[in-house]
RODO-2510 file (C-alpha; in nm, 4 decimals, decimal comma):
residues 325
     n   res          X          Y          Z
     1     m    -0,0058     0,0001    -0,0047
     2     s     0,1485     0,3390    -0,0841
     3     d     0,2341     0,5874     0,1804
     4     a    -0,0435     0,8356     0,0090
     5     v    -0,2978     0,6057     0,1238
     6     e    -0,1501     0,5048     0,4660
     7     a    -0,1650     0,9269     0,5415
     8     g    -0,5362     0,8741     0,5110
     9     l    -0,5938     0,5696     0,7567
    10     p    -0,2949     0,4517     0,9005
    11     a    -0,2248     0,0647     0,8212
    12     t    -0,1902     0,0170     1,2102
    13     r    -0,5116     0,1613     1,3000
    14     r    -0,6905    -0,0513     1,0399
    15     r    -0,5296    -0,3549     1,1985
    16     l    -0,6751    -0,2401     1,5351
    17     l    -1,0007    -0,1978     1,3942
    18     d    -1,0115    -0,5403     1,2227
    19     a    -0,8964    -0,6716     1,5664
    20     l    -1,1813    -0,5127     1,7493
    21     a    -1,4348    -0,6301     1,5156
    22     d    -1,3901    -0,9665     1,6995
    23     g    -1,5749    -0,8372     1,9934
    24     p    -1,3755    -0,7573     2,3607
    25     v    -1,0067    -0,7857     2,3257
    26     s    -0,7407    -0,6790     2,6176
    27     g    -0,4894    -0,4313     2,5782
    28     p    -0,1962    -0,6798     2,5805
    29     a    -0,3859    -0,9177     2,3191
    30     l    -0,4159    -0,6159     2,0930
    31     a    -0,0717    -0,5247     2,1285
    32     d     0,0508    -0,8657     2,0438
    33     e    -0,1918    -0,8670     1,7367
    34     v    -0,1148    -0,5334     1,6043
    35     g     0,2537    -0,5014     1,6794
    36     v     0,2719    -0,2224     1,8943
    37     s     0,3155    -0,1368     2,2549
    38     r     0,0369    -0,0962     2,5304
    39     a     0,0996     0,2806     2,5332
    40     a     0,0492     0,2886     2,1325
    41     i    -0,2722     0,1052     2,1545
    42     w    -0,4023     0,3327     2,4271
    43     n    -0,3124     0,6270     2,1837
    44     h    -0,4761     0,4607     1,8748
    45     v    -0,8022     0,3934     2,0876
    46     e    -0,8146     0,7493     2,2080
    47     a    -0,7951     0,8562     1,8066
    48     l    -1,0598     0,6210     1,7378
    49     r    -1,2786     0,7536     1,9867
    50     d    -1,1975     1,1102     1,8495
    51     a    -1,3017     0,9924     1,5339
    52     g    -1,6689     0,8984     1,6455
    53     l    -1,6095     0,5186     1,7488
    54     a    -1,7499     0,4481     2,0713
    55     v    -1,4554     0,2355     2,2153
    56     d    -1,5453     0,1445     2,5511
    57     s    -1,3142    -0,0118     2,8135
    58     t    -1,4727    -0,3319     3,0044
    59     d    -1,3564    -0,6118     3,2263
    60     d    -1,2776    -0,8209     2,9207
    61     g    -1,1041    -0,5602     2,7178
    62     y    -1,1812    -0,3054     2,4488
    63     v    -1,4869    -0,2987     2,2930
    64     v    -1,6931    -0,0897     2,0175
    65     g    -2,0322     0,0282     2,0910
    66     d    -2,2143     0,2418     1,8558
    67     v    -2,0339     0,3908     1,5753
    68     s    -2,1160     0,7617     1,5153
    69     g    -1,9957     1,0220     1,3079
    70     y    -1,8424     1,0199     0,9531
    71     s    -1,4706     0,9115     0,9178
    72     g    -1,2303     0,6894     0,7703
    73     e    -1,2295     0,5030     1,0992
    74     a    -1,6106     0,4615     1,1162
    75     i    -1,6181     0,3614     0,7489
    76     a    -1,3262     0,1024     0,7963
    77     y    -1,4800    -0,0545     1,0740
    78     g    -1,7064    -0,3544     0,9948
    79     l    -1,6243    -0,2800     0,6213
    80     d    -1,6781    -0,6038     0,4265
    81     g    -1,4285    -0,6098     0,1447
    82     p    -1,0620    -0,5610     0,0648
    83     f    -1,0721    -0,1823     0,0437
    84     a    -0,8377     0,0585     0,2413
    85     v    -1,0136     0,3770     0,3277
    86     d    -0,8506     0,7269     0,2586
    87     y    -1,0821     0,9881     0,3992
    88     h    -1,0777     1,3705     0,3874
    89     d    -1,3366     1,6161     0,5600
    90     s    -1,2663     1,8141     0,2449
    91     v    -1,1143     1,7654    -0,1109
    92     g    -1,1131     1,9184    -0,4211
    93     s    -1,2369     1,6116    -0,6108
    94     t    -1,2292     1,2508    -0,4720
    95     n    -1,1557     1,1188    -0,8534
    96     d    -0,8490     1,3921    -0,8632
    97     r    -0,7276     1,2242    -0,5327
    98     a    -0,8140     0,8705    -0,6518
    99     r    -0,5812     0,9258    -0,9799
   100     e    -0,2908     1,0343    -0,7097
   101     v    -0,3127     0,7232    -0,5359
   102     a    -0,3352     0,5038    -0,8619
   103     a    -0,0377     0,6765    -0,9908
   104     a     0,1366     0,5920    -0,6800
   105     g     0,0623     0,2110    -0,7229
   106     a    -0,1981     0,1436    -0,5022
   107     r    -0,5070    -0,0853    -0,5655
   108     d    -0,8637    -0,1448    -0,3809
   109     v    -0,8530     0,1994    -0,2142
   110     v    -1,1886     0,4007    -0,1640
   111     v    -1,1348     0,7706    -0,1448
   112     v    -1,4128     0,9561     0,0547
   113     a    -1,4660     1,3194     0,1288
   114     d    -1,7519     1,4909     0,3527
   115     e    -1,7138     1,7876     0,1113
   116     q    -1,5715     1,8070    -0,2471
   117     t    -1,4809     2,1809    -0,3675
   118     a    -1,3816     2,1053    -0,7318
   119     s    -1,6121     1,8192    -0,8255
   120     r    -1,7341     1,7704    -1,1697
   121     g    -1,9575     1,5277    -1,3413
   122     r    -1,9535     1,3925    -1,7181
   123     l    -1,8476     1,6244    -2,0027
   124     d    -1,6837     1,8389    -1,7012
   125     r    -2,0294     1,9435    -1,5797
   126     e    -2,0097     2,1365    -1,2387
   127     w    -2,1499     1,8787    -0,9487
   128     v    -2,2289     2,0685    -0,6245
   129     s    -2,0592     1,8602    -0,3291
   130     p    -2,1473     2,0358     0,0010
   131     p    -2,1323     1,8386     0,3198
   132     g    -2,3427     1,5813     0,3918
   133     g    -2,3414     1,3777     0,0495
   134     v    -2,1662     1,0582    -0,0231
   135     w    -1,8523     1,1640    -0,2351
   136     l    -1,6298     0,8589    -0,3063
   137     s    -1,3936     0,7372    -0,5869
   138     v    -1,2824     0,3647    -0,6066
   139     v    -0,9545     0,2879    -0,7357
   140     c    -0,9209    -0,0635    -0,8774
   141     r    -0,6786    -0,2448    -1,1198
   142     p    -0,9079    -0,5013    -1,2982
   143     e    -0,7339    -0,7527    -1,5496
   144     v    -0,9644    -0,6724    -1,8235
   145     p    -0,9328    -0,4980    -2,1809
   146     p    -1,0233    -0,1333    -2,1745
   147     a    -1,3328    -0,2170    -2,4068
   148     h    -1,4793    -0,3715    -2,0650
   149     a    -1,4313    -0,0611    -1,8560
   150     p    -1,7950     0,0558    -1,8937
   151     a    -1,9260    -0,2364    -1,7200
   152     y    -1,7741    -0,1148    -1,4122
   153     t    -1,9819     0,2302    -1,4290
   154     l    -2,2881     0,0059    -1,4739
   155     a    -2,1706    -0,2276    -1,1691
   156     m    -2,1362     0,0851    -0,9679
   157     a    -2,4772     0,2206    -1,0702
   158     v    -2,6400    -0,1394    -0,9547
   159     a    -2,4330    -0,1088    -0,6207
   160     v    -2,5618     0,2484    -0,5536
   161     t    -2,9187     0,1862    -0,6463
   162     r    -2,9312    -0,1281    -0,4246
   163     a    -2,8123     0,0791    -0,1334
   164     c    -3,0401     0,3650    -0,1950
   165     r    -3,3409     0,1092    -0,2012
   166     e    -3,2295    -0,0635     0,1296
   167     a    -3,2494     0,2967     0,2804
   168     g    -3,6086     0,3038     0,1445
   169     v    -3,5884     0,5122    -0,1553
   170     d    -3,6914     0,3421    -0,4937
   171     a    -3,4163     0,4494    -0,7290
   172     r    -3,3689     0,3722    -1,0805
   173     i    -3,0914     0,3863    -1,3177
   174     k    -3,0713     0,6122    -1,6169
   175     w    -2,8014     0,5071    -1,8877
   176     p    -2,5388     0,5362    -1,8597
   177     n    -2,4496     0,6826    -1,5109
   178     d    -2,7159     0,8498    -1,3364
   179     v    -2,9576     0,7229    -1,0556
   180     l    -3,3057     0,8927    -1,0655
   181     v    -3,6016     0,8832    -0,8149
   182     g    -3,9617     0,9663    -0,9392
   183     d    -4,0804     1,0205    -1,3111
   184     g    -4,0851     1,3264    -1,5252
   185     g    -3,8591     1,5866    -1,6132
   186     e    -3,5976     1,5951    -1,8799
   187     r    -3,4039     1,3197    -1,7465
   188     g    -3,7047     1,0959    -1,6367
   189     g    -3,6892     1,1713    -1,2854
   190     r    -3,4948     1,3810    -1,0236
   191     k    -3,1342     1,3220    -1,0142
   192     l    -3,0128     1,1678    -0,7136
   193     c    -2,6533     1,0302    -0,7804
   194     g    -2,3902     1,0692    -1,0888
   195     i    -2,0993     0,8461    -1,1634
   196     l    -1,7698     0,9137    -1,3459
   197     t    -1,5424     0,6339    -1,4672
   198     e    -1,1995     0,7557    -1,5452
   199     m    -0,9099     0,4942    -1,6793
   200     e    -0,5515     0,4601    -1,7585
   201     g    -0,4280     0,1833    -1,9649
   202     e    -0,2936     0,0523    -2,2966
   203     a    -0,4448    -0,0823    -2,5847
   204     d    -0,4927    -0,4544    -2,4485
   205     r    -0,5321    -0,3950    -2,0866
   206     v    -0,6360    -0,1611    -1,8059
   207     s    -0,4038    -0,0111    -1,5845
   208     w    -0,6198     0,1318    -1,3466
   209     l    -0,9919     0,2633    -1,2766
   210     v    -1,1623     0,5145    -1,0912
   211     i    -1,5337     0,4969    -1,0378
   212     g    -1,6321     0,7999    -0,8756
   213     v    -1,9961     0,8465    -0,7009
   214     g    -2,1514     1,1723    -0,6384
   215     l    -2,4736     1,0855    -0,4013
   216     n    -2,6764     1,3436    -0,2559
   217     a    -2,7406     1,1661     0,0515
   218     n    -2,8066     1,3961     0,3586
   219     v    -2,7792     1,7183     0,1497
   220     d    -3,0619     1,9680     0,2330
   221     p    -3,2922     2,0375    -0,0597
   222     a    -3,2209     2,3922    -0,0192
   223     d    -2,8476     2,3308    -0,0905
   224     l    -2,9072     2,1763    -0,4252
   225     p    -2,9205     2,3644    -0,7803
   226     p    -3,2556     2,5008    -0,8266
   227     d    -3,2472     2,4253    -1,1925
   228     a    -3,1006     2,0643    -1,1668
   229     d    -3,3884     1,8812    -1,1155
   230     a    -3,2040     1,7224    -0,8373
   231     t    -3,3049     1,5327    -0,5070
   232     s    -3,1468     1,3661    -0,2200
   233     l    -3,2046     1,0888     0,0033
   234     l    -3,2849     1,3266     0,2931
   235     a    -3,5572     1,5001     0,0729
   236     e    -3,7024     1,1777    -0,0454
   237     r    -3,6996     1,0157     0,3060
   238     g    -3,7441     1,3091     0,5302
   239     d    -3,4821     1,1819     0,7531
   240     p    -3,1011     1,1474     0,7408
   241     v    -2,9244     0,8155     0,6602
   242     d    -2,6097     0,6826     0,8463
   243     r    -2,3740     0,7791     0,5800
   244     h    -2,0831     0,5249     0,6948
   245     v    -2,3234     0,2618     0,6671
   246     l    -2,4305     0,3775     0,3184
   247     v    -2,0749     0,3604     0,1845
   248     q    -2,0092     0,0245     0,3209
   249     r    -2,3106    -0,1185     0,1681
   250     i    -2,1895     0,0764    -0,1717
   251     v    -1,8551    -0,0728    -0,1420
   252     k    -1,9580    -0,4282    -0,0709
   253     e    -2,2014    -0,4464    -0,3354
   254     f    -1,9564    -0,3019    -0,5808
   255     d    -1,7071    -0,5456    -0,4735
   256     a    -1,9147    -0,8419    -0,5392
   257     l    -2,0790    -0,7078    -0,8769
   258     r    -1,6966    -0,6227    -1,0277
   259     g    -1,6338    -1,0358    -0,9748
   260     d    -1,9204    -1,0844    -1,2295
   261     l    -1,9281    -0,8164    -1,4758
   262     r    -2,1826    -0,9822    -1,7284
   263     g    -2,4098    -1,0314    -1,4179
   264     a    -2,3693    -0,6685    -1,3189
   265     v    -2,4829    -0,5569    -1,6685
   266     d    -2,8039    -0,7931    -1,6511
   267     a    -2,8600    -0,6382    -1,2811
   268     w    -2,8303    -0,2965    -1,4441
   269     e    -3,1152    -0,3909    -1,6914
   270     e    -3,3234    -0,5025    -1,3965
   271     y    -3,3180    -0,1516    -1,2599
   272     a    -3,3134     0,0392    -1,5679
   273     d    -3,5506     0,3288    -1,5958
   274     t    -3,4127     0,3804    -1,9540
   275     v    -3,5310     0,0609    -2,1176
   276     g    -3,8620     0,0676    -2,2773
   277     r    -3,8654     0,4354    -2,3016
   278     r    -3,8349     0,6612    -2,6150
   279     v    -3,4877     0,8339    -2,5957
   280     r    -3,2970     1,0775    -2,7818
   281     v    -2,8955     1,0033    -2,7519
   282     d    -2,6569     1,2858    -2,8724
   283     t    -2,3677     1,0603    -2,9793
   284     p    -2,0276     1,1525    -3,1322
   285     g    -2,1875     1,0380    -3,4742
   286     g    -2,4961     1,2090    -3,4520
   287     v    -2,8470     1,1801    -3,2695
   288     v    -3,0021     0,8798    -3,2365
   289     e    -3,3753     0,8589    -3,1381
   290     g    -3,6137     0,5555    -3,0826
   291     e    -3,7179     0,3194    -2,8153
   292     a    -3,4302     0,1923    -2,5730
   293     v    -3,4825    -0,2144    -2,5912
   294     g    -3,1963    -0,3142    -2,3872
   295     v    -2,8594    -0,2938    -2,2877
   296     e    -2,5582    -0,5252    -2,4410
   297     f    -2,2442    -0,6047    -2,2360
   298     p    -2,0013    -0,4197    -2,1422
   299     g    -2,2666    -0,1488    -2,1297
   300     a    -2,3918    -0,0367    -2,4890
   301     l    -2,7657     0,0811    -2,5260
   302     l    -2,9958    -0,0877    -2,7872
   303     v    -3,1985     0,1751    -2,9558
   304     d    -3,4850     0,0419    -3,1860
   305     t    -3,5114     0,3322    -3,4317
   306     g    -3,7903     0,1889    -3,6473
   307     d    -3,5423     0,1198    -3,9203
   308     d    -3,2635    -0,0342    -3,7350
   309     t    -3,1506    -0,1273    -3,3658
   310     v    -2,8557     0,0881    -3,3197
   311     r    -2,5763    -0,0108    -3,0562
   312     v    -2,5041     0,3121    -2,8841
   313     t    -2,1629     0,2863    -2,6923
   314     a    -2,1355     0,6558    -2,5610
   315     g    -2,3496     0,9476    -2,5572
   316     d    -2,5841     1,2125    -2,3880
   317     c    -2,9000     1,0385    -2,3103
   318     e    -3,2447     1,2340    -2,2857
   319     h    -3,5561     1,0630    -2,1976
   320     l    -3,8431     1,1466    -2,3912
   321     r    -4,1828     0,9697    -2,3253
   322     p    -4,2850     0,6121    -2,2583
   323     a    -4,2685     0,4249    -2,6003
   324     a    -4,6361     0,3019    -2,5343
   325     e    -4,7422     0,6889    -2,5756
***
């Protein structure tokens, strides 16, 4: 793991979190397992408490009670997956930070920030990222050809959608990278989340992928752009979500889906709001208009124009109206 990542969440502290996940552990046992002194254990426990973890001292040893707050330690504690956590209270862009981490040679890192000050979406569109959202980017190094990279965007969209549904919000996916709620509007619904995937590689292999997520979680509707037809989990639910649990669910789902990319594309179609609608897609080769009839691995949208079925691999998609109308 790179020094850049360890600056976000020290490896020693991650080992301590893993040890505490097994239940009450005595100070001497923790010191032996983590490989530090008793005094260092005490200092690390205090740091965990400062980060929002309720680490209690009992007769049987240290035990983690309720986890509160939003921090790298809170996200890492109980995280079901191989990812290291690189947390920041504020960062320009988690994707920018993730590219730095990737360039340093790291893999399987999730960069998380409470706030982004210079974030962006597809086509360099501005993305408002105030405190309260889930702003994260995953760094991975899949052994796949670059042509398969779009499937990771779809896999992340499915992961976000499932996590939002577990939180009680009926999320759907708009091709290729938006998660929506409700119906109507130019997008076909109110935008809840956008996903931005960036890649470095050669002709036959991917060097690294960065999959960025901008999810309006506990963002007050008043802080969302008034003309963006956007929404948040807070606005839809009426109460806030536990963001560190939400991040854990997204990362766990993505980790499972990236192991079965074709299954991830099938799952995407299950949650798709685009399939079955009339769409207009502005592609590099011109406008394609018709009924979206499916999606094909690794993520191409199939559009029935009436004359032919066109395979669209990239473009800006607009929902028009249900095809039945």
